[in-house]
C-alpha positions in Angstrom: -84.9 31.2 -5.4 -82.7 28.7 -3.4 -82.3 25.3 -5.0 -83.3 22.3 -3.0 -81.3 19.0 -2.8 -82.4 16.7 -5.6 -82.8 12.9 -5.1 -79.4 12.0 -6.5 -77.6 14.6 -4.2 -79.6 13.4 -1.2 -78.4 9.8 -1.8 -74.8 11.0 -2.2 -75.1 13.0 1.0 -76.5 10.0 2.8 -73.5 8.0 1.8 -71.3 11.0 2.9 -73.0 10.7 6.3 -70.8 7.8 7.0 -67.8 10.1 6.7 -69.5 12.6 8.9 -70.0 10.0 11.6 -66.3 9.0 11.3 -65.3 12.7 11.5 -67.2 13.1 14.7 -65.9 9.9 16.2 -62.3 10.8 15.3 -62.6 14.5 16.2 -60.2 16.1 18.7 -63.0 16.3 21.2 -62.5 12.6 21.9 -58.8 12.9 22.7 -58.5 14.7 26.0 -55.2 13.1 26.9 -53.1 15.7 25.1 -54.7 18.7 26.8 -54.5 17.0 30.2 -50.7 17.6 30.0 -51.3 21.4 29.9 -51.8 22.8 33.4 -55.0 24.8 33.8 -55.2 28.1 35.7 -51.4 28.2 36.0 -50.9 31.3 33.7 -51.9 34.8 34.4 -54.3 36.2 31.8 -52.4 38.4 29.4 -54.0 41.6 28.2 -53.4 42.4 24.5 -51.3 45.5 24.0 -52.9 48.7 22.6 -51.2 50.1 19.5 -50.4 53.8 19.4 -50.8 55.6 16.1 -47.7 56.6 14.2 -49.3 60.1 13.7 -52.6 61.9 13.9 -54.1 64.9 12.1 -57.5 66.3 11.2 -58.2 63.3 8.9 -57.7 60.7 11.6 -55.2 58.4 13.2 -52.5 56.5 11.2 -51.1 53.1 12.0 -48.7 50.6 10.5 -49.1 46.9 11.0 -46.9 44.1 9.6 -48.0 40.5 9.2 -44.9 38.5 10.1 -43.6 35.3 11.7 -42.3 35.1 15.2 -41.9 32.6 18.1 -43.9 33.1 21.2 -44.2 31.3 24.6 -47.7 29.7 24.8 -47.0 26.3 26.4 -44.5 26.1 29.3 -41.0 25.5 28.2 -41.8 25.6 24.5 -41.9 28.1 21.6 -44.7 28.3 19.2 -44.2 29.8 15.7 -47.0 32.1 14.8 -48.0 34.3 11.9 -49.2 37.4 13.7 -49.9 41.1 13.3 -46.7 42.8 14.4 -45.5 39.3 15.3 -47.7 38.9 18.4 -50.8 36.8 19.2 -53.4 38.2 19.6 -52.5 41.1 17.4 -52.3 44.6 18.9 -55.6 46.2 20.0 -56.6 49.3 18.1 -58.8 51.8 20.0 -60.9 54.1 17.8 -63.3 57.0 18.5 -66.6 57.2 16.7 -66.4 59.9 14.0 -62.6 59.8 13.8 -61.2 57.7 10.9 -58.5 55.1 11.3 -56.0 54.6 8.5 -53.9 51.4 8.6 -51.1 50.4 6.3 -50.8 46.6 6.4 -47.5 45.2 5.1 -47.1 41.5 4.4 -43.8 40.0 5.5 -45.0 36.4 5.4 -44.5 33.8 2.7 -48.2 33.6 1.9 -50.8 36.1 0.6 -53.0 37.9 3.2 -56.0 40.1 3.2 -57.3 42.1 6.2 -61.0 42.4 7.1 -62.4 44.6 9.9 -65.1 42.3 11.2 -68.2 44.3 12.0 -66.8 47.4 10.4 -69.0 49.8 8.3 -66.4 50.4 5.6 -66.1 51.3 2.0 -65.8 48.3 -0.3 -62.1 48.9 -1.1 -61.3 48.7 2.6 -63.5 45.7 3.4 -61.0 43.0 2.7 -62.3 41.3 -0.5 -60.7 37.9 -0.4 -59.0 38.2 -3.8 -57.5 41.7 -3.0 -54.4 39.9 -1.7 -51.4 41.5 -0.2 -48.6 39.4 -1.7 -45.4 38.5 0.1 -43.0 41.2 -0.9 -44.5 41.4 -4.3 -43.2 37.9 -5.2 -45.7 35.3 -6.1 -45.2 32.0 -4.2 -46.3 28.4 -4.4 -48.9 29.4 -1.8 -50.2 32.1 -4.1 -50.6 29.7 -6.9 -52.4 27.2 -4.6 -54.9 29.9 -3.5 -55.5 31.0 -7.1 -56.1 27.4 -8.2 -58.6 27.0 -5.4 -60.5 30.2 -5.8 -64.2 29.6 -6.6 -63.6 25.9 -6.7 -61.0 26.0 -9.4 -61.1 29.4 -11.0 -58.5 32.2 -10.9 -58.4 35.0 -8.3 -60.2 37.8 -10.0 -58.7 41.2 -9.5 -55.7 39.9 -7.5 -52.8 42.3 -7.7 -49.6 40.7 -8.9 -47.2 43.2 -7.3 -48.5 44.8 -4.1 -47.1 43.8 -0.8 -48.9 46.4 1.3 -52.3 48.0 1.4 -53.9 51.0 3.0 -57.2 50.5 4.6 -59.5 53.3 5.8 -62.1 52.7 8.5 -64.5 55.7 9.0 -65.7 54.5 12.5 -69.1 56.1 11.7 -71.1 53.6 13.8 -71.8 53.3 17.5 -69.3 52.0 20.0 -68.8 48.2 19.7 -66.3 45.4 20.2 -65.0 44.6 16.7 -62.0 42.6 15.6 -59.7 42.4 12.5 -58.5 39.2 11.0 -57.2 37.6 7.8 -59.6 37.0 4.9 -57.4 35.6 2.1 -59.1 33.4 -0.5 -58.7 29.7 0.4 -56.4 30.4 3.3 -58.4 32.3 5.9 -58.7 29.3 8.2 -55.0 28.6 8.3 -53.9 32.2 8.5 -56.3 32.9 11.5 -55.3 29.6 13.2 -51.7 30.7 13.0 -52.5 33.9 14.8 -53.8 36.6 12.5 -56.5 38.2 14.6 -56.7 41.2 16.9 -59.3 43.4 18.8 -60.6 46.7 17.3 -62.5 48.6 20.0 -64.7 51.6 19.0 -65.8 54.1 21.7 -68.3 56.9 21.7 -69.5 59.7 24.0 -72.7 57.9 24.9 -70.9 54.8 26.1 -68.3 56.9 28.0 -71.1 58.7 29.8 -72.4 55.5 31.4 -71.2 54.2 34.8 -69.7 51.0 33.3 -66.4 49.5 34.4 -63.5 51.1 32.5 -59.7 51.1 32.4 -58.2 47.9 33.8 -61.7 46.7 34.8 -62.7 46.6 31.1 -61.1 43.4 30.0 -61.1 41.9 26.4 -61.1 38.1 26.2 -60.2 36.5 22.8 -61.2 32.8 23.0 -59.9 30.2 20.5 -59.3 26.5 20.4 -55.9 25.1 19.2 -54.1 21.8 18.8 -50.3 21.6 19.4 -47.6 19.3 18.2 -45.1 17.8 20.8 -42.6 20.6 20.0 -45.2 23.3 20.8 -46.0 24.3 17.3 -49.6 24.7 16.1 -51.1 21.6 14.5 -53.5 22.8 11.9 -55.9 19.9 11.2 -58.9 21.2 9.2 -60.3 17.6 8.7 -60.3 18.3 5.0 -62.4 21.3 5.1 -64.9 20.4 7.8 -63.3 22.7 10.4 -60.1 23.1 12.5 -60.6 22.4 16.1 -58.3 21.5 19.0 -58.0 20.3 22.6 -56.5 23.4 24.3 -58.5 26.6 25.0 -56.5 29.8 24.7 -57.7 33.1 26.1 -55.7 36.1 24.8 -53.1 33.5 23.7 -52.7 31.8 27.0 -54.0 28.2 27.9 -56.7 28.2 30.5 -55.5 31.4 32.3 -56.4 32.8 35.7 -57.2 36.5 36.5 -57.1 37.9 40.0 -60.0 40.2 40.4 -61.1 42.7 43.1 -64.4 42.5 44.8 -66.1 44.9 42.4 -67.7 44.9 38.9 -65.7 44.0 35.8 -66.7 44.4 32.2 -65.6 41.5 29.9 -65.6 41.8 26.1 -65.7 38.2 24.9 -64.9 37.2 21.3 -65.1 33.7 19.9 -62.1 33.8 17.5 -62.1 30.0 16.9 -62.2 28.5 13.5 -64.9 25.9 14.2 -65.6 25.7 17.9 -68.7 27.0 19.7 -69.2 27.8 23.3 -72.0 28.2 25.8 -70.8 30.3 28.7 -71.8 29.8 32.4 -70.2 30.6 35.7 -69.3 27.7 38.0 -71.0 29.5 40.9 -74.4 29.3 39.2 -74.9 33.1 39.3 -76.0 34.9 36.2 -74.1 37.2 33.9 -75.4 40.8 33.3 -75.1 41.0 29.5 -74.8 44.5 28.2 -73.8 44.2 24.5 -73.8 42.0 21.4 -71.7 42.2 18.2 -72.9 45.7 17.3 -72.5 47.4 20.7 -74.7 48.1 23.7 -78.1 46.6 24.0 -81.1 48.8 24.9 -81.2 47.3 28.4 -79.0 44.9 30.3 -80.3 41.3 30.8 -79.5 38.7 33.3 -78.7 35.3 31.7 -77.4 32.1 33.2 -76.0 30.8 29.9 -74.9 32.5 26.7 -74.3 30.4 23.5 -71.8 31.9 21.1 -70.7 30.8 17.7 -67.5 31.6 15.8 -66.9 35.4 15.4 -69.8 36.4 17.7 -69.1 38.8 20.5 -70.9 39.4 23.8 -70.1 41.8 26.6 -71.0 41.0 30.2 -70.6 42.6 33.6 -69.7 40.2 36.5 -70.0 41.6 40.0 -67.3 39.9 42.1 -68.5 41.7 45.3 -71.0 38.8 45.5 -68.1 36.5 46.4 -65.8 36.3 49.4 -62.0 36.9 49.3 -60.4 33.6 48.4 -63.2 32.4 46.2 -62.6 31.2 42.7 -65.1 31.2 39.9 -64.6 29.3 36.6 -65.9 30.5 33.3 -67.3 27.3 31.9 -68.3 26.0 28.5 -71.3 23.8 29.1 -71.2 22.3 25.6 -68.1 20.2 26.6 -66.9 17.9 29.3 -63.4 17.7 30.8 -60.7 20.3 29.9 -62.8 21.8 27.1 -65.6 22.4 29.6 -63.4 25.0 31.4 -62.2 28.3 29.9 -60.5 30.4 32.6 -60.7 31.1 36.3 -61.3 34.3 38.3 -59.6 34.4 41.7 -61.3 36.9 44.0 -59.1 38.9 46.4 -59.2 41.8 48.8 -61.9 43.8 50.5 -65.1 45.0 48.8 -64.4 47.9 46.5 -66.9 50.7 45.7 -67.4 51.0 41.9 -69.9 53.8 41.8 -73.3 52.2 41.5 -75.3 49.7 39.4 -75.3 49.0 35.7 -77.8 51.5 34.4 -81.3 50.1 33.5 -81.1 51.8 30.0 -77.9 51.5 28.0 -78.7 52.9 24.6 -81.4 53.8 22.1 -81.8 51.3 19.3 -83.9 51.9 16.3 -86.3 49.0 15.8 -86.6 47.7 12.3 -90.0 46.2 11.6 -91.0 43.8 8.7 -93.4 46.5 7.4 -90.5 48.7 6.2 -88.7 45.9 4.4 -88.8 46.0 0.6 -88.1 42.4 0.0 -87.2 39.1 1.7 -84.4 36.8 0.5 -83.9 33.2 1.6 -80.5 31.6 2.0 -80.0 27.9 2.7 -76.7 26.7 4.1 -75.6 23.1 3.6 -73.3 20.7 1.8 -73.3 19.4 -1.7 -71.6 16.3 -3.1 -68.1 17.0 -4.5 -67.0 15.6 -7.8 -63.4 15.8 -6.9 -61.8 13.0 -4.9 -60.9 14.2 -1.5 -62.1 14.2 2.1 -64.7 15.1 3.0 -66.5 14.3 -0.3 -68.6 17.6 -0.2 -68.3 21.3 -0.7 -70.1 23.9 1.3 -72.9 25.8 -0.5 -75.2 28.7 -0.1 -78.5 28.1 -2.0 -76.8 25.1 -3.6 -74.0 27.1 -5.1 -70.3 27.5 -4.3 -68.7 30.9 -4.2 -68.5 32.8 -7.5 -66.6 36.0 -7.1 -67.8 37.3 -10.5 -71.5 36.9 -9.7 -73.6 38.7 -7.1 -76.4 36.6 -5.7 -78.1 39.7 -4.2 -78.1 43.4 -5.2 -79.8 45.4 -2.5 -80.3 49.1 -3.3 -78.5 51.7 -1.1 -80.9 52.7 1.7 -83.2 49.7 1.3 -84.3 47.6 4.3 -84.4 43.9 3.6 -85.2 40.7 5.4 -82.8 37.8 5.0 -84.0 34.4 6.0 -81.3 31.8 6.9 -82.2 28.1 6.8 -80.0 25.3 8.0 -80.4 22.7 5.3 -80.8 19.2 6.7 -77.8 16.8 6.0 -75.7 14.3 7.9 -73.1 17.1 8.5 -74.5 18.7 11.6 -72.0 21.5 12.1 -72.8 25.1 13.2 -73.0 27.5 10.3 -72.6 31.1 11.6 -73.5 33.4 8.7 -71.7 36.8 8.8 -72.9 39.7 6.7 -70.2 42.3 5.8 -71.0 46.1 5.8 -74.3 46.0 7.8 -75.5 45.2 11.3 -78.9 43.4 11.5 -81.6 42.6 14.1 -83.0 39.2 14.6 -86.7 39.1 13.9 -87.4 35.5 14.9 -85.7 32.2 15.5 -87.7 29.1 14.5 -90.9 31.2 14.6 -90.2 32.5 18.1 -89.0 35.9 19.4 -85.2 36.2 19.6 -83.6 35.2 22.8 -82.6 37.8 25.4 -78.9 37.4 24.7 -79.2 37.9 21.0 -81.2 41.1 20.9 -79.8 44.4 19.6 -77.4 44.9 16.7 -75.5 41.9 15.3 -73.3 41.0 12.4 -73.0 37.2 12.9 -75.7 34.7 13.7 -75.5 31.2 15.3 -77.2 28.8 13.0 -77.4 25.2 14.4 -79.0 22.1 12.8 -82.7 22.7 12.1 -82.6 26.5 12.6 -84.7 28.9 10.5 -83.9 32.5 11.4 -85.0 35.8 9.9 -83.0 39.0 10.3 -83.6 42.5 9.1 -81.1 45.2 8.1 -80.7 48.5 6.2 -78.0 48.7 3.5 -76.7 52.2 4.1 -73.4 54.1 3.7 -71.6 52.6 0.8 -72.1 51.0 -2.6 -69.9 48.2 -3.8 -69.2 44.5 -3.5 -69.4 42.7 -0.2 -69.6 39.2 1.2 -72.0 37.0 3.2 -70.4 33.8 4.4 -70.3 31.1 7.0 -67.8 31.9 9.8 -66.6 28.3 10.2 -63.4 29.4 8.5 -62.8 26.1 6.7 -66.4 26.2 5.3 -65.7 29.7 4.1 -62.4 28.6 2.5 -64.4 25.9 0.6 -66.8 27.6 -0.6 -69.6 28.8 1.7 -69.4 32.5 0.6 -71.7 34.7 -1.4 -71.1 38.0 -3.1 -73.7 40.8 -2.8 -73.5 44.2 -4.4 -75.0 47.3 -2.9 -76.2 49.3 -5.9 
């Protein structure tokens, strides 16, 4: 059973509330002056390159990816040092076909340990990216390695860390339906900084059902990786995690470009939108006031498309929308907005409409896919997980650690052991505290369906299969899932990456 906050901890957290207020007052959101110097809509939206396999055979497709440093042009006239997959940001897109395995050899040429996780992937445990299964830099332990080991589990040692490997082979079976996934770093105690420096890329799974639908494809099927970054005067990333409250910024990047623009034809486009931020949330809306046609969530196509004016999205969530630009005149511009913010952070990118109307072969179909509905009656048990802070004994800022059911991450102990094939309900409760930050729980291995949010039916934009959940202050959400495919150790954690680093993670074992 989850442990509640005792009276002593409540008093300590109340005192810590002063620090929370100070953090909010001093946050980067209140300093728009820096971002005002970066021109908006002056850069053409870049499209991440697609990586070709080194070879293919009856067992699947084989890739090689290096984690390495490089300098890239993000801000005009400046170079930004990144740590990226194959030295680019975002990393190369991998396209996979359902039923055909992907094999990737990741090599670490950085000075810090790394781990790779396929977010949303249905993968064997040894390819899931356990945070202590680090790929060391050239097999040579570094000061960063020691720092991560000292931090693991709030002061323990990294269990099972290899002392010599500098590369690792991951196998992704791709045995689930088509979906927009992504891969990113997952190293213990360093995920936030590694991802902030550029270690993230798209992983797109296709299948025959999706290919048979009259949805926009080719260059009209556009991935958009959103993240928020802060820059130093010389153009380098300024990683400021506010202790471990969360790294934010005052510049919005889309596919690695600040506030870009995309010239679009007067036809339908499909956009695969990923929030790859460490700690920033968005609520999407179009400046024209017209609705999106949403077709997919984290786990792929919804049963039916829905028209929505606004779509909230937390860190690591994905949504797919179709925008019909034939509704606009040539010369019109439409801004993708973030209604949660004002000023520069209230704008994300711009679509510039050009040319005559273009035929794009009909409407978005009324039925997109068949989704098995999991009902509470088939669940064998319900587990409750509360997410919130606890007072920290060590002297640092902020004076808290991040807990699940009152406990910090223990890599040696499983807090849940679902049986293979079982259906379970997991209830996520946002524990009241002065620290009112979004906690998006992400469950590895499985996709889930939302049963209810605060006693009400899930909202239209969050129906279907998901792997990450937006949990805001006061939320109480139940989800249902089947633990199928693989046994082994996996993670559930908050996808505020600094919360994850300190220590809002939980091990569960499928047995």
